[in-house]
All heavy atoms as an XYZ file, in Angstrom:
770
protein
N     -58.898   -182.386     -0.074
C     -59.158   -181.375     -0.997
C     -58.124   -181.239     -2.049
O     -56.995   -181.574     -1.960
C     -59.050   -179.917     -0.172
C     -60.401   -179.163     -0.215
S     -60.184   -177.537      0.198
C     -60.670   -177.524      1.923
N     -58.675   -181.119     -3.327
C     -57.698   -181.091     -4.599
C     -57.304   -179.883     -4.845
O     -57.382   -178.894     -4.135
N     -56.798   -179.785     -6.115
C     -56.239   -178.518     -6.572
C     -57.373   -177.507     -6.914
O     -58.545   -177.965     -7.122
C     -55.362   -178.787     -7.838
C     -56.137   -179.169     -9.152
C     -55.216   -179.100    -10.381
C     -56.014   -179.114    -11.579
N     -55.544   -178.687    -12.690
N     -57.070   -176.331     -7.029
C     -58.035   -175.363     -7.376
C     -58.207   -175.344     -8.798
O     -57.343   -175.272     -9.669
C     -57.516   -173.895     -6.884
C     -58.584   -172.872     -7.080
C     -58.106   -171.487     -6.402
C     -59.074   -170.465     -6.445
N     -58.719   -169.249     -5.835
N     -59.620   -175.215     -9.185
C     -59.831   -175.186    -10.732
C     -60.530   -173.857    -11.040
O     -61.110   -173.203    -10.205
C     -60.871   -176.340    -11.047
C     -60.098   -177.751    -10.991
C     -62.068   -176.410    -10.293
N     -60.337   -173.533    -12.236
C     -60.915   -172.415    -12.958
C     -62.192   -172.730    -13.675
O     -62.085   -173.514    -14.718
C     -59.931   -171.603    -13.832
C     -60.409   -170.372    -14.363
O     -61.437   -169.833    -13.952
N     -59.499   -169.697    -15.154
N     -63.337   -172.347    -13.264
C     -64.620   -172.585    -13.988
C     -65.167   -171.430    -14.584
O     -65.450   -170.418    -13.811
C     -65.538   -173.398    -12.949
C     -64.867   -174.595    -12.349
C     -66.801   -173.817    -13.619
C     -65.703   -175.329    -11.296
N     -65.560   -171.582    -15.773
C     -66.248   -170.509    -16.493
C     -67.646   -170.757    -16.791
O     -67.912   -171.864    -17.485
C     -65.524   -170.121    -17.837
C     -65.710   -168.865    -18.536
C     -65.316   -167.715    -17.622
C     -64.712   -168.856    -19.746
N     -68.627   -169.989    -16.528
C     -69.959   -170.193    -16.760
C     -70.445   -169.225    -18.070
O     -70.080   -168.034    -18.010
C     -70.820   -169.782    -15.644
C     -70.579   -170.748    -14.527
C     -69.471   -170.413    -13.566
C     -71.297   -171.835    -14.173
C     -69.280   -171.358    -12.474
C     -71.030   -172.680    -13.178
C     -70.051   -172.398    -12.295
N     -71.070   -169.892    -19.014
C     -71.057   -169.225    -20.240
C     -72.630   -169.206    -20.709
O     -73.299   -170.186    -20.699
C     -70.326   -169.841    -21.386
C     -70.498   -169.105    -22.717
C     -68.786   -169.849    -21.001
N     -73.046   -167.934    -21.125
C     -74.340   -167.875    -21.914
C     -74.321   -166.846    -22.925
O     -73.140   -166.336    -23.254
C     -75.388   -167.395    -20.899
S     -75.343   -165.757    -20.055
N     -75.319   -166.550    -23.587
C     -75.339   -165.575    -24.739
C     -74.694   -164.238    -24.344
O     -73.907   -163.716    -25.223
N     -75.205   -163.585    -23.293
C     -74.687   -162.252    -23.055
C     -73.739   -162.230    -21.857
O     -73.151   -161.155    -21.565
C     -75.974   -161.385    -22.670
N     -73.613   -163.344    -21.187
C     -72.682   -163.340    -20.078
C     -73.234   -162.703    -18.766
O     -72.492   -162.353    -17.951
N     -74.459   -162.595    -18.775
C     -75.093   -161.943    -17.534
C     -75.998   -162.828    -16.778
O     -75.762   -163.201    -15.675
C     -75.698   -160.637    -17.970
C     -74.865   -159.520    -18.582
C     -75.797   -158.448    -19.274
C     -73.917   -159.033    -17.606
N     -77.165   -163.067    -17.328
C     -78.272   -163.807    -16.664
C     -78.100   -165.142    -16.338
O     -77.919   -165.602    -15.176
N     -78.178   -165.955    -17.386
C     -78.260   -167.429    -17.091
C     -76.879   -167.930    -16.609
O     -76.828   -168.888    -15.945
C     -78.840   -168.183    -18.203
O     -77.998   -167.942    -19.495
N     -75.778   -167.376    -17.114
C     -74.478   -167.851    -16.638
C     -74.331   -167.517    -15.210
O     -73.705   -168.412    -14.513
C     -73.323   -167.207    -17.424
O     -73.334   -165.810    -17.411
N     -74.792   -166.392    -14.720
C     -74.603   -166.086    -13.327
C     -75.673   -167.006    -12.379
O     -75.204   -167.452    -11.377
C     -75.011   -164.627    -13.114
C     -74.772   -164.191    -11.700
C     -73.466   -164.274    -11.142
C     -75.779   -163.584    -10.906
C     -73.233   -163.924     -9.817
C     -75.590   -163.178     -9.608
C     -74.291   -163.282     -9.067
N     -76.765   -167.320    -12.952
C     -77.732   -168.258    -12.256
C     -77.057   -169.584    -12.127
O     -77.081   -170.257    -11.006
C     -79.010   -168.263    -12.948
N     -76.450   -170.047    -13.224
C     -75.710   -171.469    -13.082
C     -74.632   -171.303    -12.109
O     -74.389   -172.387    -11.507
C     -75.315   -171.668    -14.448
N     -73.825   -170.188    -12.136
C     -72.789   -169.981    -11.214
C     -73.124   -170.158     -9.705
O     -72.554   -170.840     -9.017
C     -71.972   -168.701    -11.479
C     -70.893   -168.415    -10.509
C     -70.149   -167.114    -10.797
O     -70.138   -166.673    -11.919
N     -69.574   -166.630     -9.831
N     -74.318   -169.479     -9.476
C     -74.776   -169.474     -8.099
C     -75.254   -170.893     -7.585
O     -74.873   -171.394     -6.555
C     -75.961   -168.544     -7.856
C     -75.485   -167.151     -7.983
S     -76.575   -165.858     -7.425
C     -78.032   -166.219     -8.544
N     -75.942   -171.620     -8.569
C     -76.358   -172.974     -8.386
C     -75.109   -174.007     -8.104
O     -75.054   -174.882     -7.222
C     -77.238   -173.599     -9.467
N     -74.074   -173.812     -8.934
C     -72.958   -174.599     -8.848
C     -72.047   -174.226     -7.681
O     -71.349   -175.145     -7.076
C     -71.955   -174.399    -10.143
N     -72.121   -173.064     -7.214
C     -71.313   -172.628     -5.992
C     -71.778   -173.612     -4.814
O     -71.056   -174.013     -4.025
C     -71.584   -171.151     -5.615
C     -70.652   -170.334     -6.216
C     -70.836   -168.861     -5.802
O     -71.896   -168.252     -6.191
O     -69.940   -168.383     -5.118
N     -73.118   -173.806     -4.601
C     -73.574   -174.625     -3.550
C     -73.012   -176.020     -3.729
O     -72.668   -176.663     -2.820
C     -75.133   -174.695     -3.656
C     -75.772   -173.401     -3.166
O     -75.095   -172.600     -2.506
O     -76.942   -173.148     -3.487
N     -72.984   -176.624     -5.001
C     -72.548   -177.990     -5.207
C     -71.058   -178.072     -4.792
O     -70.506   -178.854     -4.124
C     -72.707   -178.369     -6.624
C     -71.973   -179.713     -6.910
C     -74.243   -178.579     -6.996
N     -70.248   -177.014     -5.254
C     -68.837   -176.992     -5.019
C     -68.521   -176.946     -3.623
O     -67.689   -177.609     -3.022
C     -68.116   -175.760     -5.715
C     -68.233   -175.969     -7.365
C     -67.957   -174.457     -7.939
C     -67.322   -176.989     -7.748
N     -69.295   -176.024     -2.948
C     -69.114   -175.910     -1.494
C     -69.422   -177.157     -0.688
O     -68.726   -177.468      0.304
C     -69.832   -174.733     -0.892
C     -69.436   -173.366     -1.239
O     -68.231   -173.219     -1.596
N     -70.290   -172.386     -1.340
N     -70.470   -177.878     -1.105
C     -70.858   -179.146     -0.279
C     -69.843   -180.197     -0.567
O     -69.718   -181.087      0.300
C     -72.253   -179.572     -0.955
O     -72.126   -180.146     -2.112
N     -69.034   -180.094     -1.545
C     -67.873   -181.052     -1.764
C     -66.425   -180.545     -1.584
O     -65.562   -181.081     -1.903
C     -67.977   -181.607     -3.147
C     -69.244   -182.416     -3.530
N     -69.265   -183.731     -3.227
C     -70.386   -182.172     -3.974
C     -70.416   -184.208     -3.522
N     -71.163   -183.296     -3.976
N     -66.496   -179.311     -0.861
C     -65.233   -178.654     -0.473
C     -64.243   -178.504     -1.686
O     -63.016   -178.766     -1.601
C     -64.520   -179.434      0.612
C     -65.312   -179.413      1.878
O     -65.829   -178.521      2.315
N     -65.586   -180.550      2.442
N     -64.850   -178.070     -2.781
C     -63.966   -177.880     -3.955
C     -63.569   -176.396     -4.009
O     -64.376   -175.581     -3.877
C     -64.752   -178.175     -5.264
C     -64.021   -177.817     -6.473
C     -65.067   -179.740     -5.240
N     -62.168   -176.237     -4.109
C     -61.742   -174.917     -4.333
C     -61.830   -174.480     -5.882
O     -61.261   -175.213     -6.781
C     -60.286   -174.796     -3.832
C     -60.059   -175.071     -2.439
C     -58.637   -174.944     -2.072
C     -57.849   -176.057     -2.507
N     -56.416   -176.121     -2.224
N     -62.453   -173.328     -6.090
C     -62.571   -173.037     -7.529
C     -62.630   -171.540     -7.628
O     -63.232   -170.778     -6.815
C     -63.782   -173.620     -8.134
N     -62.055   -170.949     -8.840
C     -62.220   -169.565     -9.203
C     -63.308   -169.642    -10.191
O     -63.345   -170.376    -11.222
C     -60.993   -169.068     -9.853
C     -61.079   -167.648    -10.347
C     -59.808   -167.233    -11.148
C     -59.936   -165.860    -11.650
N     -60.939   -165.710    -12.676
N     -64.482   -168.906     -9.933
C     -65.524   -168.808    -10.821
C     -65.736   -167.478    -11.470
O     -65.525   -166.443    -10.849
C     -66.840   -169.163     -9.906
C     -66.862   -170.369     -9.007
C     -68.070   -170.453     -8.232
C     -66.659   -171.592     -9.786
N     -66.200   -167.657    -12.647
C     -66.477   -166.411    -13.491
C     -67.558   -166.604    -14.464
O     -67.813   -167.899    -14.807
C     -65.174   -165.785    -14.142
C     -65.317   -164.363    -14.344
O     -66.310   -163.737    -13.997
O     -64.255   -163.865    -14.921
N     -68.242   -165.609    -15.006
C     -69.329   -165.790    -16.021
C     -68.894   -164.810    -17.091
O     -68.677   -163.764    -16.950
C     -70.663   -165.687    -15.482
C     -70.977   -164.501    -14.707
N     -70.655   -164.282    -13.383
C     -71.681   -163.354    -15.140
C     -71.018   -163.148    -12.966
N     -71.587   -162.543    -13.996
N     -69.163   -165.403    -18.424
C     -68.917   -164.547    -19.598
C     -69.818   -164.893    -20.671
O     -70.613   -165.772    -20.512
C     -67.466   -164.627    -20.138
C     -66.294   -164.291    -19.258
C     -67.238   -166.100    -20.549
N     -69.785   -163.957    -21.805
C     -70.665   -164.274    -22.957
C     -69.936   -165.316    -23.799
O     -68.702   -165.604    -23.716
C     -70.944   -162.939    -23.798
C     -69.572   -162.425    -24.209
O     -68.834   -161.720    -23.442
O     -69.271   -162.569    -25.518
N     -70.654   -165.874    -24.703
C     -70.101   -167.103    -25.432
C     -68.991   -166.557    -26.333
O     -68.075   -167.482    -26.569
C     -71.237   -167.755    -26.254
C     -70.708   -169.083    -26.821
C     -71.755   -166.870    -27.389
C     -71.865   -170.011    -27.224
N     -68.979   -165.465    -26.893
C     -67.899   -165.078    -27.831
C     -66.611   -164.931    -27.140
O     -65.472   -165.005    -27.634
C     -68.277   -163.827    -28.576
O     -68.577   -162.753    -27.769
N     -66.555   -164.446    -25.788
C     -65.441   -164.321    -25.046
C     -64.761   -165.650    -24.434
O     -63.663   -165.809    -24.331
C     -65.766   -163.473    -23.703
O     -66.127   -162.197    -24.046
N     -65.793   -166.531    -24.268
C     -65.232   -167.876    -23.738
C     -64.299   -168.628    -24.609
O     -63.340   -169.318    -23.984
C     -66.550   -168.782    -23.657
N     -64.252   -168.451    -25.906
C     -63.368   -169.189    -26.716
C     -61.905   -168.707    -26.569
O     -61.012   -169.515    -26.711
C     -63.849   -169.023    -28.213
N     -61.866   -167.460    -26.288
C     -60.299   -167.054    -26.052
C     -59.760   -167.207    -24.736
O     -58.574   -167.162    -24.596
C     -60.474   -165.470    -26.330
O     -61.081   -164.733    -25.466
N     -60.616   -167.566    -23.738
C     -60.125   -167.885    -22.342
C     -59.800   -169.384    -22.279
O     -60.361   -170.114    -23.148
C     -61.193   -167.419    -21.370
C     -61.650   -165.971    -21.476
C     -62.906   -165.746    -20.535
C     -60.420   -165.160    -20.999
N     -59.021   -169.790    -21.337
C     -58.715   -171.172    -21.273
C     -58.923   -171.714    -19.794
O     -57.872   -172.004    -19.065
C     -57.182   -171.392    -21.662
C     -56.893   -171.143    -23.097
C     -55.569   -171.364    -23.486
O     -54.732   -171.274    -22.729
N     -55.511   -171.662    -24.771
N     -60.141   -171.875    -19.406
C     -60.447   -172.233    -18.141
C     -60.313   -173.749    -18.068
O     -60.121   -174.501    -19.036
C     -61.881   -171.925    -17.892
C     -62.512   -172.021    -19.175
C     -61.477   -171.442    -20.105
N     -60.246   -174.353    -16.877
C     -60.189   -175.817    -16.639
C     -61.520   -176.409    -17.135
O     -61.527   -177.408    -17.732
C     -59.891   -176.275    -15.208
C     -58.629   -175.765    -14.775
O     -57.611   -176.034    -15.451
O     -58.601   -175.036    -13.738
N     -62.601   -175.727    -16.826
C     -64.021   -176.210    -17.188
C     -64.952   -175.056    -17.552
O     -64.819   -173.958    -17.061
C     -64.625   -176.764    -15.881
C     -63.689   -177.917    -15.298
C     -66.047   -177.344    -16.159
C     -64.200   -178.468    -13.849
N     -65.604   -175.418    -18.642
C     -66.697   -174.436    -19.106
C     -68.106   -175.195    -18.850
O     -68.225   -176.344    -19.051
C     -66.577   -174.144    -20.615
C     -65.401   -173.309    -20.859
C     -67.857   -173.387    -21.090
C     -65.167   -172.981    -22.316
N     -68.970   -174.354    -18.163
C     -70.317   -174.936    -17.850
C     -71.324   -173.974    -18.675
O     -71.222   -172.690    -18.495
C     -70.622   -174.868    -16.378
C     -69.637   -175.904    -15.693
C     -72.058   -175.189    -16.179
C     -69.956   -175.939    -14.162
N     -72.099   -174.674    -19.467
C     -73.083   -173.867    -20.312
C     -74.241   -174.662    -20.649
O     -74.391   -175.822    -20.184
C     -72.311   -173.517    -21.562
O     -73.111   -172.453    -22.324
C     -72.031   -174.630    -22.483
N     -75.273   -174.010    -21.108
C     -76.583   -174.632    -21.541
C     -76.427   -175.436    -22.714
O     -75.578   -175.243    -23.564
C     -77.695   -173.667    -21.766
N     -77.073   -176.548    -22.682
C     -77.112   -177.490    -23.830
C     -77.424   -176.903    -25.188
O     -76.756   -177.265    -26.222
C     -78.180   -178.609    -23.561
C     -78.241   -179.798    -24.568
C     -77.025   -180.749    -24.478
O     -76.770   -181.023    -23.356
N     -76.446   -181.039    -25.630
N     -78.258   -175.806    -25.181
C     -78.568   -175.223    -26.463
C     -77.306   -174.458    -27.117
O     -77.380   -173.980    -28.269
C     -79.756   -174.273    -26.309
C     -79.627   -173.139    -25.352
O     -79.152   -173.453    -24.259
N     -79.938   -171.863    -25.659
N     -76.261   -174.310    -26.392
C     -75.006   -173.520    -26.974
C     -74.078   -174.628    -27.560
O     -72.997   -174.123    -27.981
C     -74.295   -172.743    -25.926
C     -75.042   -171.541    -25.503
C     -75.523   -171.311    -24.116
C     -75.515   -170.510    -26.404
C     -76.226   -170.182    -23.768
C     -76.138   -169.477    -26.058
C     -76.520   -169.324    -24.809
N     -74.429   -175.821    -27.495
C     -73.326   -176.916    -27.916
C     -72.942   -176.666    -29.379
O     -71.809   -176.738    -29.648
C     -73.899   -178.247    -27.836
C     -72.933   -179.368    -28.007
C     -73.487   -180.715    -27.622
C     -72.511   -181.835    -27.810
N     -72.782   -183.139    -27.358
N     -73.768   -176.459    -30.238
C     -73.513   -176.239    -31.583
C     -72.597   -175.062    -31.929
O     -71.728   -175.106    -32.752
C     -74.778   -176.093    -32.561
O     -75.485   -174.977    -32.272
N     -72.810   -173.902    -31.060
C     -71.974   -172.834    -31.096
C     -70.540   -173.192    -30.687
O     -69.558   -172.746    -31.261
C     -72.416   -171.597    -30.399
C     -73.666   -171.077    -31.180
C     -74.422   -169.997    -30.277
O     -75.175   -170.239    -29.559
N     -73.872   -168.689    -30.461
N     -70.421   -173.925    -29.646
C     -69.086   -174.385    -28.970
C     -68.345   -175.279    -29.997
O     -67.129   -175.225    -30.056
C     -69.258   -175.052    -27.669
C     -69.260   -173.964    -26.567
C     -70.298   -173.645    -25.983
C     -67.912   -173.458    -26.148
C     -70.407   -172.618    -24.891
C     -67.918   -172.560    -25.015
C     -69.108   -172.107    -24.514
N     -69.056   -176.022    -30.828
C     -68.393   -176.918    -31.701
C     -67.788   -176.162    -32.888
O     -66.761   -176.728    -33.452
C     -69.421   -177.932    -32.252
C     -69.971   -179.062    -31.279
C     -71.033   -179.879    -31.629
O     -71.751   -179.519    -32.610
O     -71.273   -180.801    -30.907
N     -68.162   -174.891    -33.035
C     -67.456   -174.049    -34.084
C     -66.060   -173.508    -33.667
O     -65.289   -173.095    -34.383
C     -68.345   -172.974    -34.425
C     -69.632   -173.520    -35.175
C     -70.600   -172.322    -35.563
C     -71.899   -172.933    -36.125
N     -72.963   -171.931    -36.176
N     -65.986   -173.518    -32.267
C     -64.740   -172.896    -31.631
C     -63.741   -173.964    -31.583
O     -63.981   -175.088    -31.438
C     -65.048   -172.396    -30.198
C     -65.962   -171.240    -30.130
C     -66.941   -171.293    -29.176
C     -66.062   -170.167    -31.025
C     -67.921   -170.163    -29.050
C     -66.877   -169.132    -30.936
C     -67.897   -169.199    -29.918
N     -62.449   -173.515    -31.585
C     -61.330   -174.386    -31.454
C     -60.780   -174.541    -29.960
O     -59.923   -173.927    -29.631
C     -60.199   -174.247    -32.454
O     -59.750   -172.836    -32.166
N     -61.566   -175.216    -29.210
C     -61.337   -175.345    -27.826
C     -60.637   -176.719    -27.587
O     -61.113   -177.681    -27.965
C     -62.543   -175.132    -26.907
C     -63.055   -173.773    -27.002
C     -62.176   -175.523    -25.424
C     -64.431   -173.526    -26.332
N     -59.534   -176.672    -26.944
C     -58.802   -178.002    -26.639
C     -59.397   -178.723    -25.419
O     -59.102   -178.216    -24.344
C     -57.314   -177.557    -26.303
C     -56.549   -178.924    -26.195
O     -57.031   -180.005    -26.032
O     -55.139   -178.735    -26.067
N     -60.186   -179.600    -25.799
C     -61.008   -180.332    -24.702
C     -60.027   -181.127    -23.918
O     -60.567   -181.707    -22.993
C     -62.193   -181.014    -25.297
C     -63.170   -179.963    -25.803
C     -64.548   -180.596    -26.148
O     -65.157   -181.272    -25.227
O     -65.127   -180.234    -27.166
N     -58.876   -181.393    -24.199
C     -57.928   -182.125    -23.283
C     -57.524   -181.077    -22.066
O     -57.131   -181.603    -21.081
C     -56.671   -182.531    -23.990
O     -55.925   -181.522    -24.527
C     -56.995   -183.564    -25.174
N     -57.662   -179.819    -22.371
C     -57.337   -178.881    -21.288
C     -58.566   -178.338    -20.655
O     -58.601   -178.055    -19.531
C     -56.437   -177.764    -21.815
C     -55.000   -178.323    -22.344
C     -54.276   -177.136    -22.910
C     -52.822   -177.612    -23.317
N     -52.205   -176.796    -24.245
N     -59.575   -177.980    -21.556
C     -60.829   -177.428    -21.019
C     -62.029   -178.377    -21.297
O     -62.328   -178.679    -22.427
C     -61.059   -176.048    -21.785
O     -60.012   -175.190    -21.596
C     -62.388   -175.494    -21.388
N     -62.578   -178.882    -20.129
C     -63.734   -179.759    -20.251
C     -64.920   -178.898    -20.467
O     -65.070   -177.732    -19.779
C     -63.793   -180.436    -19.006
N     -65.917   -179.262    -21.156
C     -67.146   -178.519    -21.479
C     -68.284   -179.386    -20.871
O     -68.499   -180.465    -21.220
C     -67.343   -178.183    -22.901
C     -66.185   -177.347    -23.374
C     -68.704   -177.327    -22.915
C     -66.339   -176.972    -24.930
N     -69.048   -178.770    -20.005
C     -70.270   -179.459    -19.233
C     -71.475   -178.769    -19.891
O     -71.555   -177.463    -19.747
C     -70.137   -179.332    -17.799
C     -71.448   -179.993    -17.134
C     -68.966   -179.982    -17.199
N     -72.296   -179.600    -20.520
C     -73.566   -178.957    -21.041
C     -74.714   -179.362    -20.138
O     -74.759   -180.511    -19.760
C     -73.792   -179.534    -22.427
C     -72.814   -178.938    -23.435
C     -71.783   -179.978    -23.873
C     -72.815   -177.787    -23.996
C     -70.754   -179.498    -24.843
C     -71.868   -177.356    -24.894
C     -70.837   -178.304    -25.358
O     -69.987   -177.857    -26.276
N     -75.474   -178.367    -19.766
C     -76.619   -178.636    -18.901
C     -77.941   -178.438    -19.653
O     -78.168   -177.509    -20.280
C     -76.570   -177.657    -17.548
C     -75.297   -177.757    -16.779
C     -75.401   -176.634    -15.907
C     -75.149   -179.048    -16.100
N     -78.899   -179.292    -19.262
C     -80.366   -179.094    -19.897
C     -80.976   -178.135    -18.929
O     -81.658   -177.254    -19.407
C     -81.098   -180.434    -19.741
C     -80.744   -181.337    -20.847
C     -81.558   -182.645    -20.654
C     -81.123   -183.682    -21.786
N     -80.707   -184.915    -21.289
N     -80.732   -178.167    -17.621
C     -81.316   -177.151    -16.687
C     -80.153   -176.476    -15.920
O     -79.612   -177.092    -15.118
C     -82.229   -177.868    -15.766
C     -82.912   -176.994    -14.741
O     -82.495   -175.832    -14.453
N     -83.982   -177.401    -14.003
N     -79.898   -175.304    -16.318
C     -78.638   -174.608    -15.779
C     -78.647   -174.294    -14.289
O     -77.719   -174.041    -13.744
C     -78.367   -173.363    -16.590
C     -79.504   -172.307    -16.412
C     -77.970   -173.701    -17.897
C     -79.177   -170.962    -16.868
N     -79.871   -174.383    -13.627
C     -79.848   -174.131    -12.223
C     -80.235   -175.395    -11.481
O     -80.466   -175.325    -10.228
C     -80.904   -173.044    -11.869
C     -80.384   -171.727    -12.422
C     -82.406   -173.312    -12.391
N     -80.282   -176.579    -12.012
C     -80.456   -177.771    -11.383
C     -79.212   -178.299    -10.610
O     -78.280   -178.730    -11.328
C     -80.923   -178.858    -12.333
O     -80.840   -180.179    -11.758
N     -79.217   -178.202     -9.307
C     -78.085   -178.624     -8.567
C     -77.709   -180.080     -8.795
O     -76.608   -180.527     -8.774
C     -78.269   -178.226     -7.052
C     -78.252   -176.814     -6.883
C     -78.562   -176.441     -5.357
C     -78.714   -174.911     -5.263
N     -79.175   -174.556     -3.887
N     -78.846   -180.936     -8.824
C     -78.598   -182.388     -9.021
C     -77.923   -182.670    -10.342
O     -77.095   -183.525    -10.496
C     -79.914   -183.125     -8.853
O     -80.844   -182.748     -9.799
N     -78.265   -182.016    -11.358
C     -77.642   -182.131    -12.809
C     -76.254   -181.723    -12.751
O     -75.426   -182.229    -13.308
C     -78.566   -181.455    -13.907
C     -77.951   -181.761    -15.239
C     -78.752   -181.021    -16.348
O     -79.575   -180.253    -16.176
O     -78.279   -181.304    -17.534
N     -76.043   -180.428    -12.158
C     -74.753   -179.923    -11.909
C     -73.829   -180.942    -11.301
O     -72.674   -181.218    -11.720
C     -74.632   -178.548    -11.399
C     -75.381   -177.502    -12.297
C     -73.280   -178.013    -11.012
C     -75.735   -176.212    -11.614
N     -74.353   -181.373    -10.136
C     -73.550   -182.437     -9.384
C     -73.222   -183.611    -10.181
O     -72.052   -184.103    -10.248
C     -74.288   -182.711     -8.182
C     -73.409   -183.557     -7.101
C     -74.147   -183.600     -5.861
O     -75.485   -183.923     -5.723
O     -73.576   -183.455     -4.709
N     -74.166   -184.152    -10.904
C     -74.106   -185.384    -11.670
C     -72.982   -185.228    -12.764
O     -72.284   -186.182    -12.940
C     -75.398   -185.824    -12.245
C     -75.416   -186.848    -13.258
C     -76.775   -187.118    -13.973
O     -77.809   -186.831    -13.340
O     -76.761   -187.399    -15.149
N     -73.061   -184.161    -13.488
C     -72.227   -183.948    -14.607
C     -70.862   -183.377    -14.260
O     -69.849   -183.596    -15.012
C     -72.871   -183.039    -15.718
C     -73.994   -183.832    -16.253
C     -74.767   -182.915    -17.297
C     -75.843   -183.662    -17.999
N     -76.538   -182.797    -19.111
N     -70.813   -182.492    -13.177
C     -69.568   -181.844    -12.756
C     -68.629   -182.634    -11.983
O     -67.380   -182.568    -12.190
C     -69.864   -180.498    -12.083
C     -68.796   -179.560    -11.754
C     -67.903   -179.226    -13.045
C     -69.222   -178.368    -10.948
N     -69.117   -183.508    -11.079
C     -68.244   -184.265    -10.160
C     -67.227   -185.245    -10.887
O     -66.126   -185.168    -10.445
C     -69.134   -184.984     -9.100
C     -69.775   -184.120     -8.076
C     -70.559   -185.018     -7.014
C     -68.775   -183.111     -7.418
N     -67.760   -185.840    -11.912
C     -66.631   -186.657    -12.693
C     -65.574   -185.824    -13.377
O     -64.547   -186.284    -13.459
C     -67.464   -187.405    -13.640
C     -68.938   -187.451    -13.278
C     -69.039   -186.118    -12.421
N     -65.964   -184.647    -13.774
C     -65.006   -183.751    -14.453
C     -64.018   -183.200    -13.389
O     -62.784   -183.174    -13.624
C     -65.680   -182.598    -15.084
C     -64.624   -181.585    -15.666
C     -66.572   -183.155    -16.260
N     -64.573   -182.901    -12.140
C     -63.681   -182.391    -11.069
C     -62.750   -183.389    -10.642
O     -61.587   -183.214    -10.422
C     -64.498   -181.877     -9.991
C     -65.358   -180.650    -10.283
C     -66.348   -180.447     -9.004
C     -64.471   -179.398    -10.423
N     -63.226   -184.582    -10.575
C     -62.331   -185.791    -10.310
C     -61.195   -185.920    -11.195
O     -60.135   -186.166    -10.892
C     -63.161   -187.141    -10.056
C     -62.521   -188.208     -9.324
C     -63.549   -189.359     -8.988
O     -64.600   -189.026     -8.486
O     -63.067   -190.560     -9.075
N     -61.582   -186.010    -12.565
C     -60.669   -186.159    -13.544
C     -59.535   -184.970    -13.555
O     -58.394   -185.285    -13.888
C     -61.226   -186.148    -14.941
N     -59.989   -183.814    -13.097
C     -59.121   -182.625    -12.959
C     -58.321   -182.642    -11.780
O     -57.414   -181.697    -11.481
C     -59.910   -181.383    -13.186
C     -60.608   -181.101    -14.555
C     -59.765   -180.485    -15.525
C     -60.365   -180.312    -16.789
N     -59.297   -179.926    -17.851
N     -58.550   -183.562    -10.882
C     -57.830   -183.531     -9.534
C     -58.348   -182.612     -8.528
O     -57.597   -182.214     -7.584
N     -59.576   -182.206     -8.737
C     -60.125   -181.206     -7.846
C     -60.953   -181.743     -6.662
O     -61.334   -181.067     -5.704
C     -60.936   -180.102     -8.525
N     -61.116   -183.117     -6.711
C     -61.834   -183.712     -5.624
C     -61.068   -184.671     -4.870
O     -60.063   -185.278     -5.448
C     -63.095   -184.593     -6.227
C     -64.322   -183.855     -6.504
C     -65.293   -184.849     -7.122
C     -64.890   -183.250     -5.323
């Protein structure tokens, strides 16, 4: 087991789709014994927070590119299907490994 990571799930309002993505990711994290602090917020709040990882839908990429997020500290994972456990696993595991969480 690696270090505990802080993961932020982001959507437009910080309620529906970010929470759905969080629930899907929890299963992936648990199956790999990853310790993580999970939270979900709206996109405007996300820029001021500094989590280890941000997980969001692909359609928010252009909005995130306008924010000044230090991607050496905060990795951003964009998903086509925010509730796809296989896509979450495929895209998140390399990031978790790079962050020392696996």
